[in-house]
N, CA, C and O of each residue as an XYZ file, in Angstrom:
460
protein
N       0.016     -5.105      8.874
C      -0.039     -6.382      9.543
C      -1.310     -6.518     10.374
O      -1.740     -7.628     10.686
N      -1.903     -5.392     10.727
C      -3.136     -5.443     11.517
C      -4.237     -6.165     10.765
O      -5.055     -6.859     11.369
N      -4.262     -6.003      9.447
C      -5.334     -6.628      8.670
C      -5.248     -8.144      8.763
O      -6.276     -8.820      8.794
N      -4.036     -8.686      8.809
C      -3.919    -10.145      8.888
C      -4.404    -10.665     10.236
O      -4.932    -11.774     10.324
N      -4.226     -9.875     11.275
C      -4.730    -10.283     12.593
C      -6.255    -10.296     12.632
O      -6.855    -11.020     13.427
N      -6.877     -9.497     11.778
C      -8.340     -9.421     11.748
C      -8.972    -10.526     10.908
O     -10.186    -10.724     10.958
N      -8.162    -11.246     10.137
C      -8.704    -12.313      9.284
C      -9.231    -13.459     10.140
O      -8.784    -13.657     11.270
N     -10.190    -14.217      9.592
C     -10.729    -15.348     10.352
C      -9.628    -16.391     10.611
O      -8.715    -16.567      9.805
N      -9.740    -17.055     11.725
C      -8.771    -18.084     12.089
C      -9.190    -19.428     11.488
O      -9.509    -20.391     12.186
N      -9.172    -19.435     10.154
C      -9.504    -20.635      9.387
C      -8.282    -20.996      8.562
O      -7.313    -20.238      8.522
N      -8.319    -22.140      7.909
C      -7.207    -22.532      7.036
C      -7.007    -21.467      5.958
O      -5.882    -21.037      5.708
N      -8.093    -21.049      5.327
C      -8.001    -20.032      4.269
C      -7.522    -18.698      4.829
O      -6.671    -18.044      4.226
N      -8.048    -18.295      5.954
C      -7.646    -17.031      6.567
C      -6.170    -17.005      6.910
O      -5.494    -16.001      6.686
N      -5.663    -18.116      7.457
C      -4.239    -18.193      7.795
C      -3.376    -18.186      6.532
O      -2.324    -17.548      6.494
N      -3.827    -18.897      5.507
C      -3.052    -18.944      4.257
C      -2.979    -17.562      3.608
O      -1.898    -17.081      3.267
N      -4.125    -16.943      3.446
C      -4.171    -15.619      2.820
C      -3.389    -14.607      3.662
O      -2.656    -13.779      3.122
N      -3.547    -14.677      4.966
C      -2.824    -13.779      5.850
C      -1.314    -13.939      5.724
O      -0.576    -12.955      5.696
N      -0.865    -15.183      5.650
C       0.568    -15.439      5.482
C       1.094    -14.901      4.166
O       2.175    -14.314      4.108
N       0.319    -15.107      3.109
C       0.732    -14.603      1.790
C       0.793    -13.076      1.789
O       1.715    -12.482      1.230
N      -0.190    -12.454      2.416
C      -0.236    -10.998      2.462
C       0.930    -10.439      3.281
O       1.527     -9.431      2.903
N       1.248    -11.081      4.382
C       2.391    -10.632      5.184
C       3.684    -10.759      4.383
O       4.512     -9.849      4.395
N       3.860    -11.886      3.687
C       5.088    -12.080      2.903
C       5.219    -11.026      1.804
O       6.280    -10.422      1.643
N       4.144    -10.807      1.052
C       4.207     -9.838     -0.051
C       4.369     -8.412      0.472
O       5.141     -7.626     -0.077
N       3.639     -8.087      1.531
C       3.708     -6.733      2.083
C       5.060     -6.403      2.691
O       5.593     -5.315      2.476
N       5.613     -7.337      3.445
C       6.920     -7.066      4.053
C       8.026     -7.128      3.009
O       9.036     -6.433      3.131
N       7.843     -7.952      1.988
C       8.834     -8.032      0.921
C       8.911     -6.713      0.144
O      10.002     -6.252     -0.193
N       7.765     -6.115     -0.134
C       7.785     -4.841     -0.857
C       8.506     -3.776     -0.036
O       9.237     -2.957     -0.592
N       8.308     -3.781      1.271
C       8.969     -2.790      2.126
C      10.472     -3.026      2.188
O      11.251     -2.077      2.089
N      10.886     -4.268      2.349
C      12.321     -4.536      2.438
C      13.019     -4.303      1.098
O      14.157     -3.837      1.061
N      12.340     -4.625      0.005
C      12.935     -4.370     -1.313
C      13.025     -2.876     -1.605
O      13.937     -2.433     -2.304
N      12.088     -2.100     -1.076
C      12.175     -0.646     -1.225
C      13.431     -0.132     -0.523
O      14.140      0.719     -1.060
N      13.704     -0.642      0.664
C      14.921     -0.245      1.382
C      16.157     -0.594      0.562
O      17.111      0.182      0.515
N      16.145     -1.749     -0.080
C      17.252     -2.140     -0.955
C      17.384     -1.164     -2.122
O      18.494     -0.777     -2.489
N      16.264     -0.772     -2.697
C      16.286      0.160     -3.828
C      16.879      1.509     -3.422
O      17.566      2.155     -4.213
N      16.612      1.923     -2.198
C      17.155      3.195     -1.719
C      18.677      3.178     -1.675
O      19.312      4.230     -1.751
N      19.258      2.001     -1.552
C      20.715      1.882     -1.538
C      21.275      1.378     -2.855
O      22.381      0.839     -2.894
N      20.525      1.548     -3.931
C      20.948      1.042     -5.240
C      22.280      1.657     -5.662
O      22.597      2.796     -5.322
N      23.041      0.877     -6.406
C      24.363      1.308     -6.852
C      24.326      2.069     -8.167
O      25.309      2.711     -8.537
N      23.210      2.007     -8.875
C      23.077      2.712    -10.155
C      21.596      2.924    -10.434
O      20.736      2.384     -9.738
N      21.311      3.719    -11.464
C      19.914      3.913    -11.872
C      19.302      2.596    -12.340
O      18.140      2.299    -12.065
N      20.101      1.826    -13.043
C      19.633      0.536    -13.536
C      19.298     -0.394    -12.369
O      18.269     -1.071    -12.383
N      20.158     -0.422    -11.376
C      19.936     -1.232    -10.181
C      18.690     -0.745     -9.441
O      17.887     -1.548     -8.965
N      18.537      0.582     -9.348
C      17.364      1.169     -8.706
C      16.089      0.748     -9.434
O      15.127      0.309     -8.804
N      16.082      0.881    -10.756
C      14.892      0.528    -11.547
C      14.555     -0.951    -11.380
O      13.387     -1.323    -11.263
N      15.585     -1.783    -11.370
C      15.356     -3.228    -11.209
C      14.751     -3.536     -9.840
O      13.780     -4.287     -9.744
N      15.319     -2.963     -8.792
C      14.824     -3.231     -7.444
C      13.425     -2.655     -7.236
O      12.601     -3.252     -6.543
N      13.162     -1.509     -7.828
C      11.825     -0.936     -7.736
C      10.814     -1.785     -8.512
O       9.639     -1.829     -8.147
N      11.255     -2.450     -9.567
C      10.366     -3.364    -10.304
C       9.948     -4.525     -9.415
O       8.812     -4.993     -9.490
N      10.858     -4.987     -8.579
C      10.527     -6.047     -7.628
C       9.526     -5.524     -6.603
O       8.576     -6.220     -6.245
N       9.741     -4.294     -6.131
C       8.797     -3.670     -5.194
C       7.403     -3.639     -5.817
O       6.420     -3.992     -5.166
N       7.321     -3.217     -7.077
C       6.024     -3.121     -7.758
C       5.359     -4.489     -7.857
O       4.155     -4.607     -7.629
N       6.126     -5.521     -8.194
C       5.556     -6.866     -8.279
C       4.983     -7.307     -6.932
O       3.904     -7.897     -6.875
N       5.699     -7.021     -5.863
C       5.224     -7.411     -4.527
C       4.000     -6.602     -4.114
O       3.096     -7.132     -3.469
N       3.966     -5.331     -4.480
C       2.780     -4.510     -4.189
C       1.564     -5.027     -4.946
O       0.459     -5.064     -4.406
N       1.771     -5.426     -6.195
C       0.661     -5.968     -6.980
C       0.168     -7.284     -6.386
O      -1.030     -7.566     -6.396
N       1.099     -8.089     -5.868
C       0.673     -9.325     -5.215
C      -0.125     -9.006     -3.945
O      -1.138     -9.645     -3.665
N       0.338     -8.022     -3.190
C      -0.403     -7.601     -1.989
C      -1.800     -7.155     -2.364
O      -2.773     -7.502     -1.694
N      -1.899     -6.379     -3.443
C      -3.210     -5.906     -3.914
C      -4.110     -7.083     -4.263
O      -5.303     -7.074     -3.960
N      -3.536     -8.090     -4.898
C      -4.320     -9.285     -5.236
C      -4.904     -9.915     -3.975
O      -6.099    -10.207     -3.923
N      -4.066    -10.127     -2.958
C      -4.549    -10.770     -1.729
C      -5.588     -9.901     -1.032
O      -6.563    -10.418     -0.485
N      -5.389     -8.596     -1.047
C      -6.371     -7.697     -0.433
C      -7.721     -7.776     -1.150
O      -8.776     -7.804     -0.516
N      -7.666     -7.810     -2.480
C      -8.912     -7.915     -3.242
C      -9.583     -9.269     -3.027
O     -10.810     -9.367     -3.014
N      -8.776    -10.302     -2.859
C      -9.337    -11.618     -2.577
C     -10.039    -11.624     -1.216
O     -11.105    -12.218     -1.060
N      -9.435    -10.965     -0.252
C     -10.051    -10.854      1.079
C     -11.405    -10.161      0.964
O     -12.383    -10.585      1.581
N     -11.455     -9.089      0.169
C     -12.724     -8.367     -0.011
C     -13.736     -9.227     -0.769
O     -14.897     -9.331     -0.374
N     -13.277     -9.842     -1.865
C     -14.173    -10.622     -2.722
C     -14.784    -11.821     -1.994
O     -15.945    -12.166     -2.213
N     -13.990    -12.448     -1.131
C     -14.486    -13.625     -0.404
C     -15.165    -13.246      0.904
O     -15.610    -14.106      1.664
N     -15.235    -11.948      1.151
C     -15.894    -11.411      2.348
C     -15.268    -11.903      3.653
O     -15.954    -12.084      4.659
N     -13.944    -12.117      3.613
C     -13.246    -12.451      4.860
C     -13.286    -11.246      5.802
O     -13.351    -11.386      7.023
N     -13.244    -10.049      5.187
C     -13.399     -8.790      5.920
C     -14.330     -7.896      5.118
O     -14.511     -8.104      3.918
N     -14.911     -6.921      5.760
C     -15.863     -6.034      5.089
C     -15.140     -5.050      4.160
O     -13.976     -4.718      4.385
N     -15.839     -4.587      3.115
C     -15.249     -3.582      2.225
C     -14.842     -2.299      2.973
O     -13.882     -1.634      2.582
N     -15.553     -1.959      4.023
C     -15.186     -0.767      4.795
C     -13.790     -0.926      5.396
O     -13.081      0.062      5.590
N     -13.405     -2.133      5.683
C     -12.093     -2.418      6.254
C     -11.031     -2.532      5.161
O      -9.919     -2.027      5.317
N     -11.377     -3.201      4.048
C     -10.390     -3.485      3.009
C     -10.206     -2.366      1.996
O      -9.090     -2.146      1.525
N     -11.279     -1.650      1.648
C     -11.193     -0.658      0.574
C     -10.140      0.434      0.806
O      -9.404      0.759     -0.125
N     -10.041      1.009      2.004
C      -8.999      2.028      2.197
C      -7.585      1.466      2.028
O      -6.688      2.160      1.548
N      -7.396      0.221      2.422
C      -6.069     -0.397      2.304
C      -5.773     -0.715      0.846
O      -4.647     -0.529      0.385
N      -6.774     -1.190      0.121
C      -6.599     -1.444     -1.312
C      -6.283     -0.134     -2.035
O      -5.407     -0.096     -2.898
N      -6.988      0.928     -1.687
C      -6.752      2.236     -2.294
C      -5.314      2.696     -2.035
O      -4.644      3.189     -2.942
N      -4.851      2.536     -0.816
C      -3.474      2.929     -0.493
C      -2.471      2.088     -1.280
O      -1.462      2.606     -1.758
N      -2.747      0.804     -1.411
C      -1.871     -0.077     -2.176
C      -1.824      0.350     -3.641
O      -0.756      0.351     -4.254
N      -2.971      0.711     -4.201
C      -3.015      1.170     -5.591
C      -2.248      2.476     -5.774
O      -1.584      2.668     -6.792
N      -2.335      3.364     -4.802
C      -1.560      4.609     -4.861
C      -0.069      4.320     -4.819
O       0.707      4.930     -5.554
N       0.335      3.388     -3.958
C       1.752      3.017     -3.886
C       2.216      2.396     -5.203
O       3.328      2.665     -5.658
N       1.369      1.567     -5.818
C       1.701      0.981     -7.124
C       1.949      2.081     -8.154
O       2.911      2.015     -8.920
N       1.086      3.083     -8.168
C       1.227      4.185     -9.133
C       2.506      4.979     -8.882
O       3.202      5.343     -9.830
N       2.820      5.248     -7.628
C       4.026      6.007     -7.283
C       5.278      5.231     -7.684
O       6.196      5.788     -8.286
N       5.307      3.952     -7.349
C       6.477      3.125     -7.663
C       6.626      2.972     -9.176
O       7.738      3.048     -9.698
N       5.520      2.758     -9.880
C       5.580      2.628    -11.341
C       6.137      3.897    -11.971
O       6.952      3.830    -12.891
N       5.702      5.046    -11.481
C       6.202      6.319    -12.011
C       7.692      6.485    -11.701
O       8.440      7.006    -12.528
N       8.119      6.054    -10.536
C       9.542      6.126    -10.177
C      10.385      5.267    -11.116
O      11.481      5.663    -11.512
N       9.872      4.100    -11.466
C      10.587      3.220    -12.393
C      10.704      3.879    -13.760
O      11.775      3.877    -14.367
N       9.602      4.442    -14.241
C       9.610      5.119    -15.546
C      10.602      6.277    -15.536
O      11.377      6.438    -16.478
N      10.582      7.074    -14.487
C      11.503      8.214    -14.376
C      12.945      7.743    -14.360
O      13.791      8.318    -15.044
N      13.235      6.710    -13.589
C      14.609      6.200    -13.512
C      15.065      5.678    -14.868
O      16.212      5.893    -15.260
N      14.187      5.000    -15.581
C      14.554      4.477    -16.898
C      14.737      5.601    -17.907
O      15.644      5.538    -18.737
N      13.895      6.629    -17.853
C      14.029      7.767    -18.767
C      15.357      8.476    -18.542
O      16.061      8.811    -19.495
N      15.691      8.699    -17.287
C      16.953      9.378    -16.977
C      18.140      8.537    -17.413
O      19.147      9.070    -17.878
N      18.022      7.230    -17.263
C      19.109      6.349    -17.684
C      19.278      6.434    -19.196
O      20.401      6.507    -19.695
N      18.159      6.423    -19.929
C      18.212      6.486    -21.392
C      18.713      7.848    -21.853
O      19.558      7.930    -22.744
N      18.200      8.915    -21.254
C      18.659     10.241    -21.670
C      20.128     10.428    -21.313
O      20.860     11.077    -22.060
N      20.570      9.879    -20.198
C      21.980      9.948    -19.825
C      22.845      9.209    -20.820
O      23.953      9.647    -21.127
N      22.346      8.082    -21.333
C      23.096      7.327    -22.327
C      23.173      8.082    -23.640
O      24.201      8.043    -24.316
N      22.100      8.769    -24.012
C      22.135      9.501    -25.278
C      23.117     10.658    -25.193
O      23.788     10.964    -26.179
N      23.216     11.306    -24.044
C      24.202     12.372    -23.869
C      25.598     11.780    -23.950
O      26.486     12.356    -24.578
N      25.793     10.633    -23.317
C      27.078      9.964    -23.363
C      27.423      9.583    -24.798
O      28.564      9.757    -25.227
N      26.456      9.070    -25.537
C      26.694      8.681    -26.918
C      27.094      9.884    -27.761
O      27.982      9.765    -28.605
N      26.461     11.046    -27.555
C      26.799     12.247    -28.295
C      28.217     12.685    -27.973
O      28.955     13.114    -28.860
N      28.601     12.580    -26.706
C      29.952     12.957    -26.309
C      30.986     12.009    -26.901
O      32.071     12.446    -27.284
N      30.673     10.739    -26.981
C      31.573      9.777    -27.571
C      31.726     10.075    -29.071
O      32.829      9.996    -29.612
N      30.623     10.415    -29.734
C      30.691     10.746    -31.151
C      31.536     11.995    -31.390
O      32.264     12.076    -32.380
N      31.441     12.959    -30.494
C      32.256     14.160    -30.629
C      33.733     13.836    -30.476
O      34.570     14.466    -31.122
N      34.063     12.884    -29.651
C      35.464     12.499    -29.456
C      36.023     11.784    -30.671
O      37.220     11.868    -30.946
N      35.164     11.077    -31.404
C      35.606     10.332    -32.591
C      35.762     11.308    -33.708
O      36.127     10.923    -34.819
């Protein structure tokens, strides 16, 4: 949130800052929701929302850098951190989906054995 306070107090600065706050806080709150997921499928779905919000945050951060609202020295470390979070969340989604699929294949084999 500190980055939004550093943005220029212009119409564009306020708009971009508001969008960045919404996307950034949404990714955090959706992550909390994912932590309380009721199933792997629910977890993967909620983490997909987190990833979408992180990507939107990355977009706004890159726009801030591209339009020179703030210097690259200020924005680049935050963009880098956002990209790392995107990679971590994406990998978590892949892992959750793989485990769900492998769990289903084990279940399918057990069902076939029962038949």
